[in-house]
N, C-alpha and C positions, 0 to 999 in steps of 0.2 A: 406526340408522334409515337405510334406503336406502344400505347400505354399498357398493353397486355404483357409486354416483355419485361423480364426482370432487369434489375440494375446491371447485373453481370453481363447480360446479352447486349444491353444498350451501350456498354463500353466499346463494343466492336461494331455493332450494327446501328448506324445513324445515317442521316441524309448525305453524309460525305463519304460513305464507305466505298463508293464506286464513282470514279470521275465520269460524268455524263458524256464527255466528248471522246475520251480514249478508252474508257473501261478500266483504267488503272485502279487497283485496289489500295492505293495509298494517295493521300491528298497531295496535290502538286505544290512544290515549294515555289511560290511566285515571288521571285527576287526583285521584281521591278520596283523602282522608287516612284515612277510616274506613269500615267496611263493616257493613251491617245483618246481625244474626244472627237467624235465623228463630225459634229456640227458646232457652230458657235453658240447655239441656243440650248445645246444638250446639257442636262444635269446628270452625269453618269453616277453610278453607284461608287465607283472608284476613280479618284483623280490624283491623289498623292498618298503615299503609304503611311504617313503619319496619321492621316485621317481615316484610313481604312485600307486593308490588304486582303486579298482572297484567302490566303493561308491563315491569317490571323482571324478572319471571320469564321473559318471552319472551327478553330479552337474555341472562339468565343461562343459560338452556337452550341458546341459540344458541352462546355462546362455549364452553360445556362440550363440545358436540358437535364444534366446530371444533378444539378442543385435544385431543380424545380423552380427556376426563376424565369424572368421574361427577357433578360438581356445580360450578356456576359462581356467582360473587358479583359484584354490581355496586356500586361505591363512588363516593363523591363526587369522587374524584381518584385518580390513580395513587399518590400518597403516602398517601392514606387506605387503599388496598388493601395497600400495603407495610407501613404502620404496624400495621394490624390483624393481618396475618400474623405480624409480630414479637411480637405480644401472646400468641402461643402459648407464648412463653418465660416462665420464672419467675426470680425472684431467685436468683442463684448460678449460672445457666446461662451458657454461653459461646457466642458466635456468631463464625464465620469469614466474612469478607466480601472480595469482590473489591476490590483496592486502589484502582483508578481508577473507583470506582463513581460513579453520579450524585450530585451534591452534596446533594440533598435526602435521599437514603438515608444518605449520610455523616453528615449532621446528626442524623437520628433515632437513628442508632446511637451516635454519639459524645456527643451533647449531651442526649439524652432517655433512651434505654434505660440508659445508665450511671448515671443518677440513681436507678434502681430496682434496682440491684445486678446488672444483666446485663453480663457482661464481653464484650469484643470484641477481635478482632485483624484488621487489614487485611493481606492477603497477595496476592502476585502469583499469581493462579490459573493462569497459564500454566506455572508451575513446580510440578509435582506433588510433588516432594520437599519444597518449602517448605510446601505445603498439609499434607502428611503430618506434617511436623515441628511444625506449629502446632495440630494437633488435640489437645485436652486430654481428660481423663476427663469433664469437665463440658460438652464441646462438644455442643450439641444441634441446631444448624442450620449448614449451609454455604450461603452466599448467593452465587449466581453472577449476573453480568451479562455476557452474551456475544452479540454483540460488545460490548465495554465502551464506556462513554460518558466521554470523547470519542475515546479513542485506538484504538478498535475492536480491542482485544486479544481474542484468542480463547481461550476455556476449553473444554477437552475435557469435555463434559457427562457422557458415559458413564464416563470415568475418575474424575471427581469423585464421581459417584453411587456407584461401586463403593467408593471410600474411605469415603463417608458410611455406606453400609450396613455395612461392616466395623466401623465405630465407633459404630453405633447413632444416627446423625444423620439429620435430615431435610435434603433438598436443596430450596432455593427458587431459581427461575430467573426473572429479569426478562427477558421476551421482547418488550419494547416495540419494539426496533429491527427484529426479524425478522417478528413476528406468526406465527400458526399457518400462514399461507400459505407461509412459507419455512422455518420451524423449529418442531418439536413436541417440546419438552423432556419432556413426560410420557411420550411413546413411548420416550424415551432413559433413563427411570427416575426422573426428578425427581418430587418429591412435590407441590409447588405451583408453578404458573406464574403470573406477575404481569405486568400491563400498565398503562402509562398509555394508556388508550384514547383520550385526548385526541389522540394522535398518529395513526399510520397507520390504526387501526381505525375511528375516526370520520372522520378524514381531511380535514376542511375548516376547521380553525381556528375552529370555532364552538361548541365544547362541551368541558367539563371532565369527565373520567370516568376511573375506574379499574376494572380487572377482575382477578379471581383465579379459578383453576380448580384443583381437587384431583383426585387419581386414586383416593382412598380414602374410602369413606363415613364411617368413624369420624372421620377428620381433617376431613372436610366438616362434620360435625355440630359439632365443636369450633370451627371457623372461623365457622359460622353463629351460634353462641352469642355470639361476640365481635362479629360484625357487628351483631347485634340489640342487644347491650348498649351498644355505643359509638355506634351509630346514624349513622355517616358514610355513608349510603346514597345512591345515585344517584336523582334525581328522575325521574318518568315521562317528561317531555318530553325530557330529556337521554338517557334510555334509548332513546327512539324515534330520536333523532338518531344514536346509535351503531349501532342496527339498520339505519338507512338507509345509513350509511356502509359497513357491512359488505358490502352488496350489490355495491359497486363495488371492493372491496378488490383482487381479482385483477387487474382491468384497470389499476387505478391503479398497483399495484406493478410490473406488467409494463413499463409505460412508464417509470416512475421508475428502476427498476433498470437498464434498458437505457441510459438517459441517464447515470446515475451511473457506470456502467462506462466509458462513453466519456469522460466528464469526468475520471475518475481517470487514464486514460491520457494525456489532454491535459495535465493539471496536472503530472503526473510529469516531463514534459519541459520545463516552463517554467522559465527561469532565475531568476525571482523567488521560486520555491518551494524550500524546503530539503528538505521531506519530505512525502509523501502517505501517509495511512493509509486503506486500503480492503481488506477481506478478500477482495475479488474479484480483486485483483492477485496474481499468482503469487509475487512476492517479499515479500508481506506476511507477517510471522511468524505461523505457525499457519494459513495459508490452506488447507493440505491438510486439517487437522482441521476447519476451518470448513465446507469443501465436502463433507466426509463427513457432517456433521450438519445441514447447511442446503442449501437448493435452489440458492442463488446468493449473491453478495456483498452484497445488500441495496441500499438507496437512500440510505444515509448514508455520507459520507466526511469526513475531516478533512485539513487541510493546514497546513503551518507556514511562516509568513513570517519575516523577519529579526527583527522586534520589534513592539512596540505601535504605533509610528509607522507602520509599513508597513500594519498592520491598519486603522488609522484612514484612511489614504489609500485603500485598497481599498474600505472600507465607504462612503466618501464618493463614490466614482466608479462603483460598479456600480448599474445601474438595475433589473434584473429581480428578483434575490432580495430579499425583505424582510430587513432587519437586525433580528433579533428573537430572543427565547427560543422554545423549542418546536421541533418538527420533525414530519415525517410528514404534510404537508398538500399540497393541490393546487398551491399556490405554493411555489417553492423558498425555503428559509429559511437565511440565513447567520447563524450564532451565534458569539459570542465567549466561550468557556467560562470564561476567567479572571474575567470580570465578569458572566456570566449563569448558566449551569447549575452552575458550580462556585464561585460567589462565596461559598457557605457554607463552603468548605474553606479553612483557613488557607493563606496564600501558600506557606509553606515546605513544607507537605504537598502542595500542588498542584504546585510545581516538582519536588519529589522524585519525583512520579509522571509527570513528563514533560509536564504540562499547562502549557506555557510562555506567556509574554505575546505570542508571535507565532502562537499556534494558533487556527485557525478551524475550525468545523464546518459542513458544508453538507449540508442535507437537500434532496434533489433532488425537485422537483415535476413538473408535467406540461407544462412549457414545451417548445418545440422545442429540440433539442440545439444546433443551429447558433446559435440566438439566445442561449442561455445561454453557449456557448463564446465567442462574439464579445464578449458583455458582460463576461465575466470577463477575456478577453484584453485588452480596452481598459483595464479597471481595473488589471490587473497591469502593463501597459505604463507606466501612470502611476506605479505603485510603483517600477519600475526607474528612471524618469526622475528621481525624487526621491532615489534612493540614491547 
C-alpha cells in the first residue's frame, strides 16, 4: 500500500487513518468482548475479542506493513509474544539463542521450555563458527537479539539466516531496540520479528504490549492458532495507545539517537567509566555489520563503572534519567541489568556474559543533550570523588 511513501509518512498515513463511517482521524477503541452475529450460518470476521478485535486488527495490520510482513499479532506483553512464538516448537526440538539475551527470554527458555522437552543452547551469535558448531539435527529455531541486551552485541542477521536456511531452521529476531524504523529483519530473511512494544513503539511508559510479525502466510496461520489458543492478547485500549505512539516514532527516534550518539562519545572519554557499549561507535565490535543492516546506532547504550558501589553513587546523584526497568520512552531511563533486566539470570551466567555488577544501561529520551550530559557529568564527578 502506497509503496512510494517513506516509512516516516507511513507511520501516520495507513488504511486506518480515517474511520470510514464517521471520518474520525483516530482508530476507534472497540471495547466489545463479543459481537452480534446476524444469522445462524454466518461466519463473521469478529465473534469474540480473544480471537479478533477491530482495534487490535488495526494495530496488527499497521505493524505488519511497517515491518514488511504479511501478518501481525498483538500480545499482552513482549514476553507473551516471545513465549507464544516459542510454542511453535515441540518436545524434542532444539533452539539456539543469543547468549546475552534479555533476562525474561533466558528464563522462558531455561526454566519453562526445558520442562516440556525442548532443548536449548546459548551461544555467542557474533561468532558464526560457534553458531554453526552448535546447530544440531533437531535445531528448529535460531533466536537472535541484535543489538543484544544489555551489551549491544551485534549479530549478522543475513549470515545467521543463511545458516538457518541451510539447516532447515526458522529465524526469530527480537527487534525491540531498533524498531522497523531503524532495522527490518524480515527484509534480511528472518521468519518472525518480535517486539516489546512497551518500549520505543508505544514510547511513553504508559502501556504494556508485545508484537510479532511473520513473512509467511502458513507460519502466520500457525502463530494465530497459538495466539487464539493461549489468549495472551492485547486489549483494545492498549492497542490504541501503541497506534498513537507509532505516529511519533520517527521524530522520537531521530532526537533520541542523535543524543545517544553524543552521549556515547562523551561517556567514552570520562575517567569514571571503564567501557562504553554502543553500536554507533566505530570501535564497537561489529559496528560495521550493524550499520550495514541498520540505519544508525539506536537510542540505547550501556557503560561500565568500577563496581556496584559506583553504580549506587551515580544513581543517587543523577536527576534527569529515571532509575527504572524498561527503555524506549520519552524520558531517559537508567537501568541496572544485574538487578533489573537480567535478575532472572543466575549470577555466574550473567558474569560469564560480561554483565558485571558495574554495568548500567541508558535508554536515551527526548531531553536536551546538554542537560543530560551535565547531569551525568555531575553524577560521575561524585563517583570519582568517592573512589
